[in-house]
MIPAKOL-727381 format. One record per residue (C-alpha): residue number from 1; x, y, z. Coordinates in pm, whole numbers, plus 50000, padded with zeros to 5 digits. Example, Ala and Ser with C-alpha at 12.3 -4.5 7.8 and 13.67 -1.06 7.14 Angstrom:
BEGIN
   n    xx    yy    zz
   1 51230 49550 50780
   2 51367 49894 50714
This chain:
BEGIN
   n    xx    yy    zz
   1 45203 89855 14564
   2 45054 90079 14377
   3 45328 90162 14090
   4 45402 90507 13986
   5 45186 90421 13636
   6 44939 90545 13892
   7 45017 90888 13879
   8 44911 90900 13443
   9 44588 90829 13577
  10 44318 91079 13512
  11 44191 91300 13811
  12 43901 91204 13766
  13 43994 90835 13932
  14 44078 91049 14274
  15 43815 90975 14532
  16 43579 91205 14618
  17 43679 91430 14328
  18 43470 91292 14030
  19 43456 91362 13624
  20 43232 91712 13728
  21 43479 91822 13943
  22 43804 91681 13770
  23 43630 91863 13407
  24 43649 92202 13567
  25 44010 92121 13757
  26 44127 92066 13389
  27 43988 92351 13231
  28 44050 92594 13449
  29 44448 92498 13573
  30 44527 92244 13316
  31 44571 91998 13560
  32 44492 91628 13384
  33 44692 91363 13581
  34 44786 91267 13931
  35 45120 91347 13821
  36 44987 91727 13732
  37 44830 91742 14040
  38 45108 91673 14214
  39 45315 91972 14050
  40 45048 92176 14154
  41 45265 92358 14433
  42 45088 92604 14729
  43 45144 92983 14685
  44 45217 93022 15030
  45 45208 92842 15422
  46 44972 92911 15685
  47 45201 92836 15997
  48 44974 92661 16243
  49 45176 92455 16473
  50 45163 92740 16744
  51 44847 92817 16990
  52 44809 93170 17157
  53 44651 93200 17487
  54 44337 93444 17418
  55 44474 93680 17686
  56 44788 93676 17449
  57 44631 93853 17174
  58 44737 94240 17170
  59 44765 94333 16818
  60 44521 94431 16580
  61 44561 94300 16194
  62 44793 93993 16311
  63 44686 93603 16179
  64 44634 93406 16517
  65 44555 93037 16598
  66 44366 92960 17009
  67 44141 92768 17109
  68 43815 92786 17372
  69 43494 92743 17455
  70 43129 92878 17256
  71 42910 93088 17433
  72 42660 93378 17395
  73 42580 93285 17051
  74 42349 93541 16907
  75 42207 93664 16608
  76 42204 94108 16622
  77 42013 94278 16407
  78 42187 94568 16123
  79 42041 94818 15870
  80 42131 94506 15628
  81 42044 94204 15758
  82 42222 94055 16079
  83 42598 94004 16216
  84 42683 93691 16396
  85 42876 93643 16686
  86 42991 93432 16974
  87 43241 93453 17261
  88 43556 93207 17263
  89 43685 93188 17645
  90 43956 93026 17741
  91 44123 92962 18115
  92 44282 93320 18074
  93 44003 93551 17914
  94 43769 93557 17641
  95 43716 93757 17267
  96 43431 93804 17055
  97 43424 93597 16680
  98 43214 93784 16456
  99 43090 93663 16128
 100 42861 93922 15889
 101 42819 93656 15568
 102 42696 93304 15541
 103 42578 93334 15883
 104 42264 93137 15843
 105 42486 92833 15766
 106 42807 92924 16027
 107 42496 92962 16291
 108 42354 92582 16257
 109 42706 92448 16275
 110 42735 92640 16615
 111 42691 92516 16984
 112 42680 92647 17304
 113 43021 92481 17551
 114 43159 92368 17251
 115 43533 92359 17215
 116 43686 92478 16938
 117 44019 92547 16784
 118 43991 92922 16620
 119 44220 93101 16337
 120 44195 93429 16150
 121 44265 93804 16143
 122 44196 94006 16444
 123 44013 94323 16444
 124 43961 94575 16685
 125 43668 94812 16750
 126 43586 95027 16991
 127 43910 94911 17163
 128 43791 94545 17193
 129 43940 94299 16987
 130 43749 94033 16762
 131 43844 93798 16486
 132 43640 93879 16199
 133 43538 93520 15966
 134 43740 93342 16185
 135 43784 92927 16021
 136 43693 92682 16343
 137 43790 92294 16405
 138 43561 92129 16666
 139 43814 91935 16938
 140 43726 91709 17193
 141 43929 91894 17404
 142 44122 92212 17493
 143 44465 92150 17401
 144 44782 92167 17691
 145 45130 92292 17599
 146 45206 91940 17397
 147 44950 92122 17123
 148 45068 92022 16758
 149 44958 92172 16480
 150 45026 92212 16100
 151 45186 92384 15809
 152 44866 92475 15619
 153 44916 92447 15209
 154 44757 92722 15026
 155 44682 92657 14664
 156 44669 92929 14409
 157 44283 92804 14348
 158 44065 93021 14080
 159 43719 93157 14246
 160 43538 93006 14005
 161 43611 92631 14150
 162 43602 92730 14499
 163 43219 92873 14438
 164 43183 92469 14341
 165 43295 92343 14680
 166 43656 92309 14512
 167 43794 92434 14783
 168 44150 92464 15008
 169 44038 92156 15175
 170 43952 91928 14894
 171 44261 91981 14763
 172 44465 91939 15076
 173 44321 91639 15169
 174 44331 91485 14825
 175 44679 91546 14829
 176 44806 91442 15161
 177 44609 91089 15105
 178 44813 91078 14777
 179 45171 91186 14932
 180 45080 90961 15299
 181 45037 90685 15126
 182 45296 90430 15222
 183 45301 90319 14877
 184 45336 90639 14803
 185 45705 90664 14585
 186 45845 90832 14260
 187 46124 90743 14020
 188 46425 90956 14070
 189 46518 91230 13844
 190 46846 91307 13873
 191 47113 91135 13935
 192 47276 91058 14266
 193 47567 91236 14239
 194 47372 91552 14227
 195 47140 91508 14512
 196 47450 91494 14709
 197 47653 91798 14575
 198 47414 91971 14688
 199 47189 91857 14962
 200 46879 91756 14785
 201 46603 91504 14912
 202 46505 91258 14694
 203 46208 91394 14442
 204 45933 91137 14659
 205 46026 91366 15000
 206 46004 91648 14791
 207 45659 91631 14677
 208 45593 91512 14983
 209 45730 91798 15159
 210 45593 92008 14970
 211 45193 91908 15047
 212 45271 91790 15357
 213 45602 91943 15570
 214 45670 91913 15953
 215 45858 92241 15906
 216 45862 92543 15642
 217 46255 92450 15586
 218 46136 92163 15461
 219 45910 92336 15206
 220 46194 92537 15111
 221 46403 92291 15042
 222 46182 92113 14845
 223 46134 92392 14626
 224 46483 92441 14568
 225 46513 92102 14488
 226 46214 92132 14186
 227 46353 92443 14169
 228 46717 92308 14035
 229 46520 91977 13891
 230 46317 92198 13646
 231 46601 92422 13515
 232 46814 92131 13472
 233 46586 91935 13236
 234 46507 92253 13021
 235 46914 92348 13026
 236 46943 91976 12891
 237 46691 91981 12622
 238 46828 92352 12472
 239 47192 92214 12481
 240 47123 91801 12345
 241 46977 92030 12019
 242 47225 92194 12007
 243 47498 91924 12040
 244 47249 91761 11808
 245 47269 92063 11535
 246 47625 92101 11562
 247 47725 91707 11513
 248 47451 91625 11212
 249 47322 91937 11019
 250 47558 92052 10754
 251 47637 92377 10657
 252 47799 92543 10362
 253 48153 92535 10430
 254 48326 92863 10366
 255 48687 92772 10310
 256 48866 93111 10239
 257 48777 93478 10327
 258 48788 93547 10010
 259 48923 93859 09795
 260 48594 94086 09812
 261 48665 94070 10179
 262 49019 94168 10194
 263 48920 94419 09957
 264 48695 94567 10140
 265 48853 94549 10468
 266 49182 94664 10351
 267 49057 94999 10140
 268 48716 95049 10193
 269 48615 94998 10569
 270 48497 95318 10656
 271 48623 95299 11019
 272 48852 95047 11270
 273 48650 94792 11417
 274 48623 94779 11775
 275 48757 94474 11964
 276 48421 94316 12031
 277 48332 94328 11653
 278 48657 94145 11559
 279 48585 93952 11828
 280 48245 93867 11668
 281 48312 93815 11321
 282 48577 93568 11436
 283 48354 93358 11560
 284 48130 93381 11259
 285 48438 93272 11070
 286 48519 92986 11266
 287 48112 92891 11239
 288 48065 92935 10873
 289 48425 92767 10787
 290 48348 92421 10982
 291 48059 92267 10751
 292 47805 92296 11019
 293 47554 92515 10993
 294 47565 92786 11148
 295 47288 92954 11421
 296 47381 93239 11586
 297 47215 93551 11770
 298 47428 93848 11781
 299 47373 94052 12065
 300 47453 94419 12022
 301 47315 94752 12188
 302 47198 95071 11988
 303 47474 95170 11763
 304 47749 94939 11870
 305 47813 94829 11507
 306 47610 94512 11388
 307 47535 94652 11072
 308 47884 94635 10947
 309 47908 94307 11103
 310 47641 94143 10887
 311 47842 94350 10549
 312 48161 94131 10629
 313 47998 93838 10683
 314 47788 93868 10384
 315 48158 93932 10213
 316 48274 93642 10348
 317 47974 93457 10154
 318 47998 93593 09823
 319 48373 93576 09774
 320 48257 93165 09849
 321 48050 93214 09579
 322 47705 93164 09748
 323 47422 93407 09810
 324 47345 93640 10143
 325 46997 93804 10228
 326 46941 94058 10496
 327 46563 94048 10636
 328 46427 94351 10845
 329 46092 94386 10960
 330 45975 94729 10831
 331 46031 94835 10454
 332 46176 95203 10644
 333 46472 94989 10811
 334 46517 94743 10474
 335 46539 95051 10265
 336 46771 95197 10485
 337 47036 94889 10496
 338 46980 94854 10119
 339 47134 95233 10090
 340 47411 95161 10328
 341 47500 94854 10227
 342 47477 94920 09871
 343 47645 95251 09810
 344 47960 95009 09995
 345 47915 94735 09792
 346 47855 94860 09446
 347 48189 94953 09385
 348 48282 94592 09495
 349 48077 94462 09160
 350 47866 94265 09400
 351 47464 94343 09262
 352 47284 94423 09529
 353 46866 94477 09495
 354 46582 94567 09757
 355 46226 94371 09756
 356 45968 94515 09956
 357 45565 94523 09924
 358 45641 94840 09785
 359 45860 94647 09459
 360 45702 94686 09132
 361 45541 94384 08920
 362 45848 94447 08672
 363 46106 94524 08944
 364 46013 94207 09130
 365 46042 93969 08793
 366 46355 94110 08693
 367 46469 94034 09098
 368 46332 93665 09057
 369 46550 93613 08732
 370 46868 93743 08910
 371 46817 93600 09213
 372 46785 93230 08994
 373 47061 93279 08800
 374 47290 93385 09086
 375 47337 93710 08887
 376 47202 93878 09208
 377 47455 93794 09507
 378 47287 94037 09827
 379 46879 94058 09829
 380 46759 94299 10161
 381 46403 94332 10208
 382 46080 94271 10434
 383 45855 93972 10454
 384 45800 93982 10092
 385 46170 93760 10099
 386 45970 93461 10255
 387 45740 93422 09975
 388 45754 93095 09778
 389 45808 93315 09454
 390 46168 93403 09585
 391 46380 93113 09472
 392 46771 93160 09536
 393 47031 92993 09308
 394 47241 92894 09639
 395 47180 93082 09938
 396 47488 93019 10190
 397 47333 93309 10425
 398 47062 93445 10568
 399 47101 93753 10840
 400 46785 93810 10978
 401 46756 94179 11175
 402 46546 94268 11482
 403 46510 93896 11511
 404 46229 93938 11770
 405 45959 94059 11550
 406 45979 93790 11304
 407 45752 93475 11402
 408 45912 93088 11435
 409 45710 92977 11107
 410 45828 93292 10894
 411 46155 93240 10990
 412 46136 92834 10894
 413 46091 92905 10578
 414 46430 93062 10523
 415 46592 92657 10573
 416 46304 92563 10233
 417 46538 92825 10030
 418 46846 92585 09997
 419 46975 92213 09954
 420 47182 92275 10246
 421 47058 92484 10533
 422 47198 92868 10485
 423 47385 92976 10808
 424 47160 93183 10975
 425 47260 93508 11175
 426 47036 93641 11400
 427 47040 94001 11497
 428 46921 94267 11762
 429 46902 94585 11905
 430 46701 94494 12162
 431 46915 94333 12437
 432 46826 94050 12583
 433 46892 93967 13017
 434 47106 93680 13041
 435 46907 93406 13210
 436 46648 93474 12922
 437 46921 93429 12651
 438 46982 93084 12817
 439 46617 92993 12834
 440 46458 93106 12486
 441 46792 93105 12274
 442 47001 92829 12453
 443 47072 92606 12166
 444 47209 92871 11990
 445 47534 93037 11997
 446 47541 93366 12133
 447 47782 93653 12041
 448 47737 93999 12206
 449 47863 94316 12072
 450 47916 94494 12392
 451 48113 94786 12291
 452 47997 95101 12148
 453 48280 95194 11841
 454 48468 95528 11965
 455 48433 95874 11954
 456 48062 95854 12010
 457 47989 96102 12265
 458 47712 95987 12520
 459 47333 96117 12522
 460 47219 96362 12781
 461 46845 96182 12874
 462 46611 96420 13110
 463 46277 96332 13236
 464 46091 96707 13198
 465 45664 96689 13234
 466 45461 96983 13081
 467 45560 97266 13353
 468 45869 97272 13126
 469 45757 97278 12809
 470 45847 97658 12634
 471 46202 97596 12788
 472 46158 97285 12594
 473 46057 97458 12265
 474 46315 97744 12327
 475 46605 97429 12347
 476 46511 97309 12018
 477 46463 97626 11877
 478 46856 97634 11966
 479 46961 97336 11868
 480 46790 97387 11509
 481 47007 97730 11498
 482 47346 97514 11526
 483 47178 97339 11229
 484 47061 96987 11424
 485 46781 96835 11358
 486 46501 96693 11608
 487 46249 96367 11675
 488 45899 96425 11820
 489 45824 96054 11928
 490 45440 96016 12024
 491 45307 95708 12105
 492 44937 95724 11908
 493 44847 95852 11567
 494 44472 95930 11631
 495 44342 96068 11970
 496 44186 95778 12223
 497 43902 95898 12472
 498 44035 95604 12677
 499 44381 95765 12731
 500 44484 96093 12861
 501 44816 96141 12630
 502 44927 96330 12353
 503 44853 96190 11949
 504 45040 96258 11714
 505 44821 96497 11538
 506 44733 96725 11806
 507 45126 96742 11876
 508 45190 96826 11493
 509 44962 97082 11498
 510 45115 97283 11829
 511 45449 97189 11724
 512 45358 97374 11360
 513 45198 97657 11572
 514 45547 97691 11783
 515 45796 97595 11475
 516 45610 97823 11238
 517 45670 97809 10824
 518 45911 97922 10629
 519 46177 97985 10896
 520 46112 97637 11029
 521 45998 97269 10822
 522 45825 97003 10965
 523 45794 96645 10828
 524 45495 96352 10978
 525 45561 96006 10967
 526 45310 95759 11054
 527 45254 95376 11045
 528 44930 95455 10829
 529 45119 95627 10562
 530 45163 95471 10214
 531 45514 95366 10196
 532 45597 95619 09916
 533 45500 95891 10151
 534 45710 95706 10410
 535 45972 95778 10189
 536 45956 96091 10065
 537 45903 96227 10428
 538 46219 96007 10568
 539 46388 96186 10251
 540 46358 96542 10292
 541 46451 96440 10682
 542 46774 96337 10584
 543 46863 96579 10337
 544 46781 96875 10579
 545 46534 97007 10406
 546 46259 96971 10747
 547 46428 97031 11099
 548 46154 96808 11258
 549 46011 96471 11196
 550 45699 96449 11381
 551 45636 96069 11402
 552 45534 95767 11597
 553 45754 95468 11717
 554 45830 95362 11278
 555 46126 95549 11326
 556 46200 95318 11644
 557 46481 95115 11442
 558 46660 95148 11091
 559 46625 95574 11094
 560 47025 95711 11070
 561 47067 96099 11057
 562 47361 96179 11195
 563 47269 96536 11256
 564 46978 96452 11427
 565 47088 96523 11779
 566 46748 96562 11982
 567 46496 96306 12049
 568 46222 96411 12205
 569 45934 96145 12342
 570 45608 96243 12444
 571 45428 96047 12695
 572 45727 95828 12770
 573 45526 95618 13041
 574 45361 95477 12797
 575 45667 95339 12624
 576 45882 95042 12764
 577 46258 95081 12887
 578 46328 94838 12535
 579 46149 95082 12333
 580 46245 95393 12493
 581 46585 95308 12470
 582 46556 95196 12121
 583 46404 95539 11993
 584 46733 95727 12231
 585 46920 95567 11993
 586 46821 95719 11665
 587 47013 95999 11799
 588 47403 96041 11913
 589 47515 95901 11550
 590 47739 96160 11504
 591 47988 96382 11672
 592 47807 96635 11795
 593 47689 96620 12165
 594 47343 96465 12127
 595 46983 96462 12406
 596 46716 96217 12498
 597 46418 96421 12655
 598 46172 96242 12779
 599 45774 96424 12852
 600 45556 96288 13079
 601 45275 96380 13311
 602 45297 96487 13688
 603 45153 96215 13835
 604 45338 95846 13754
 605 45306 95518 13872
 606 45549 95349 14054
 607 45658 95149 13737
 608 45671 95481 13575
 609 45909 95678 13757
 610 46132 95361 13745
 611 46141 95358 13393
 612 46232 95702 13341
 613 46450 95743 13654
 614 46683 95438 13469
 615 46684 95586 13150
 616 46811 95909 13315
 617 47067 95676 13473
 618 47173 95401 13243
 619 47260 95442 12861
 620 47396 95054 12888
 621 47081 94865 12653
 622 47208 94547 12851
 623 47132 94700 13195
 624 46823 94840 13144
 625 46706 94520 13026
 626 46798 94339 13360
 627 46565 94631 13526
 628 46270 94561 13264
 629 46259 94211 13306
 630 46278 94254 13727
 631 45955 94533 13618
 632 45737 94348 13356
 633 45851 93957 13408
 634 45986 93715 13089
 635 45673 93667 12917
 636 45588 94027 12844
 637 45958 94120 12714
 638 45966 93821 12511
 639 45630 93847 12359
 640 45362 93587 12286
 641 45521 93365 12040
 642 45839 93258 12269
 643 45684 93334 12567
 644 45553 92959 12557
 645 45914 92871 12677
 646 45941 92973 12971
 647 45618 92884 13141
 648 45769 92724 13449
 649 45626 92567 13732
 650 45884 92638 14027
 651 46163 92834 13919
 652 46139 93242 13849
 653 46413 93354 13599
 654 46432 93675 13766
 655 46468 93566 14153
 656 46640 93270 14021
 657 46902 93346 13795
 658 47239 93243 14012
 659 47083 92910 13974
 660 47003 92892 13581
 661 47404 93001 13577
 662 47486 92687 13857
 663 47265 92473 13642
 664 47408 92499 13276
 665 47741 92477 13420
 666 47592 92160 13516
 667 47452 92017 13230
 668 47770 92146 12999
 669 47992 91938 13200
 670 47766 91644 13198
 671 47746 91651 12827
 672 48113 91704 12797
 673 48172 91389 12974
 674 47886 91171 12863
 675 47779 91341 12533
 676 47545 91068 12444
 677 47411 91023 12795
 678 47465 90625 12829
 679 47653 90597 13158
 680 47467 90418 13361
 681 47461 90714 13670
 682 47263 90920 13393
 683 47003 90642 13318
 684 46744 90780 13568
 685 46768 91139 13323
 686 46626 90980 13012
 687 46283 90919 13036
 688 46214 91291 13195
 689 46419 91391 12882
 690 46229 91233 12635
 691 45925 91308 12801
 692 46041 91668 12790
 693 46162 91703 12429
 694 45836 91516 12271
 695 45662 91756 12084
 696 45881 92073 12167
 697 45982 92321 11867
 698 46339 92247 11779
 699 46424 92664 11774
 700 46757 92575 11680
 701 46693 92434 11343
 702 46456 92714 11232
 703 46603 93012 11402
């Protein structure tokens, strides 16, 4: 009897495949072993169990299966080449079969009075039904009422493979021969009590039903079980890593809140914290006071007050005689953080410095020395903080803002800047859908600030096209007359011949004509400018010297001008929902009513229209993130750096969200009752778990 080790054999050992075809399958489908092949599931099924009499074929564009006798086989000349036709006759009627391609080969296979079963799509031409390019299977005699057909799996085979003879029929033959073998058996990978609780079949039967089903219900039941198992081991891996980190990775123990925190909280706090901010601060204080290393993801919508939570967390670290750093993805955001935080912390005697790519050699040297001596308490900066020359005396807390813009390798460098791993707080203003948060960051602790500070007036969002431009200009002038300021954002810096969208320079010129000097003053800001030029333009706008800021998405994060009340987004159809929401968040930061105007062309794709409608309807970034997930899928949202962890074979994080919640809850319960999986009922989980964890990046160790 075959053992399960045969599943690890290379596919080149399969009879009828051979090394050349096996190499192509491995290259195109990433299938190396027989087990890989078993997990290559059909994209759909064709039900060939029923047989229609020819007289019942009365609708075009339907797929039918029938049977009969071939007659009147003939090649008919056309303007280009020939077409092959044959009549199919049964005891009820007849129908024409037609081939326009491959007729030379097919004609050799057909014989007069041959009995065949036919499957194909019905066409109607000149009030006559026909089946174009049908599949034919010779039969010994015409089927009776007891005819028994099959449910035929259709595999997603690339055209490149089909052209060299790696066909649907070949895949079906190979896979069915494997799963129909008497000794086909797989080791069970889910505990018996889970199978019973969900009424799942065994792993062996599940894969047999996937490749050789007897009913469509079997295919769905088998797929449900495989989805559960896939999500189960994904969550098991994440939660075991989280458990291991919490149990074994020591961190600095911040035993006290500290006088700095209390003094600031009691005398200098500029506003009352929301209940969500207080809840998150309690979660952070519990983590950093436990003696174990914190790895926490902080999600909060635009303007929800994440920076204040970061500031207060830094005060706790500094109050415990430790250092802190805050890393931002852009110089503009780093500069903004530096100005906001230093103005509040310097009066408390806390030394704060800014380190970016633009920092001079002289200043950089002084920062390095102050950091190493411990005289510098808080370092704010960009990727420059990751450089090896940047050495802390005692880094206790590292905060990463807009974390999705940093690669794993970059973030991991923070670990090497302290003898004891620093506490890590990663923040994002781009809300992550719940299913993605559980799948990509499921080994981290997650905090959510889910309310905005009181007094925030909702931003009015409208969608307009070029026909409304004159009215838009008139509205902008009214806002400027009220003393307000305006952002106008473009997707491109220079004109693109391939894309029919407004570009920045053309927009700047047209706005300059409509808002001429000296009555109006306009700033311009884009990513190709020097850091010095960017800072100058930003300061002009922040001080109210200029009323309009014409910019690219370089202002997407970090720009905070409370007097700016209007955000005009040109060619808004070019932007994703997350980016549109981020841009909208640049206004509405003061007490005055703010507006976001989405400017698009008249004709929009369905997806673009959904994005515009969603922006007008929803103000919550979390609601928009769920819509974005349905529109774009998880890979596009997370980006190439992190989407590798979402390469699922069976489950779909969009369609199977509820199943994911069920699975995670079940895994949590298992680890609570049997944290080391030593109970014999969990023995079946050990091998697949170790195989899954092998070679995987431990996200929670380097976030």
